[in-house]
N, C-alpha and C positions, 0 to 999 in steps of 0.2 A: 428793322436791323440797325444797329448803331453804325455810324460812320467809321470807316477804317481806311487805312492806305491801302489795304489788300482787297477791298471791295471790287475794284476795277478788274480783278482776276476771277471773280465769281459770276457764273452764268446762271441766271434765274429764269431766263426766257429763251429756251432753245429755238432754233429755226426749224419750223415744221416742214416735213417732206411732202411727198406726193399723197401720203395717206396720213391720217391722224397718228397712226402707230409708228411712224417714222420721224426721228428727230436728229438734228445735228446738234450735238451737245457742246462742241468745242471746236473752233477753227479761227483762223486770221480775222475773219469778219466780225466775230463775236469779241474776241480778245486780240486786238492788233499786237503783232509780234509773236503770237503763239504759233509755233511751227508743227502743230498736230491738228489733225482733222478727225474727230470722233463722231461716227454716226451710229445711232441706235434704233433698231426696228423690232417690234413685235410681229412675229409671223402668226397670224391669227386664223389663217385658212390656207388651204392649198394654193400657193401662188400660180398664176397663170404662167405658161411658157412665154419667155421673152427672148426673141432671136437676137436682140441686140446684145444682151447678156451672155448668150451662148456663143457669140462671135469671139469673145475674149478681148482682152486689152492688157496693157502693161503701163507702168508709171515709172517716173524717173526718181522715185522714192521707195523705201520699204513700206510694207503694209502687213498688218496683222489682222486676221479675221476670226472672230470667235463665234461659235454657235453653242448656244447655252440652253440646256433643258430647264423648264420651269416647274418641274415637280419636286417640291422640297422632300418628299419621301424617297425619290430616286432621281437625284439631280444629274446622273451620268446619262440617263435615258433622254435623248434629245426630243423625242416626240415627233419625229419625222425622219426623212431620208433625203438627202440632197446629193445630186449627181453634178459633179463639176470638173474642172481639170486645172493643174498647175503645170506649166511646161507642155510637155506631150504626154503627160500622164493623167489618166482618169482617176479622180478620187470619188470615193463613196463616203458620205459622212452620215451616221446614224446615231452617234452619240455625242455628248458634250465634247467639244474639242476646240483648239485653237491652232491655226496654221500661219506661220510666218512666210511671207511671200517677198523675196528680195527684189530690189529695184530692177526694172527692165525684163522681169520674167512674165511671160504671157500667161493669163489665168482668167478663169470665168466660172460662172454658175450655169450649168446646162438646164437643169430643171429640178423641182421637188418631185420625187417619184412616190413618196408617201407623206401623209399628214396624219398624226393622231391627236395632237393637242398643241396648244400654243407653245412657242419657243422663241428665243431671242436670237437675232444675229446682229453682231456689232462689228464695225470696221474701225480700225485705228490706222490712219495714215501718218507716217512719220516724215515730216518736212514737206508737206504738200497738201493740196486741196484741189480737187476737180470733180 
């Protein structure tokens, strides 16, 4: 790739997560001064129940969570079902969707209740990383 003054903003080696299917695509560690944290995960099997996730958490920044179906013939179909919560409300997600979570609002994924095919979960944290 030719040298450019903007190459410093291009991430070509994301940070690998706990699994090969999980990547941090952008954060302050990769691009100093970037106040975004973007994580991308392929859900390739029914995830195991994780009590830590079920307990919930909140952040001092806004977050957007995307759940994206990977069937190009039916992109609205998530290919699974996720049970979670935002505030004190239970959420059931079974189609491609995006949810905005304002700062300091308790939220979490309780569990995947169904898995039919691979799909994507992506989190975009605005002005934070943890």
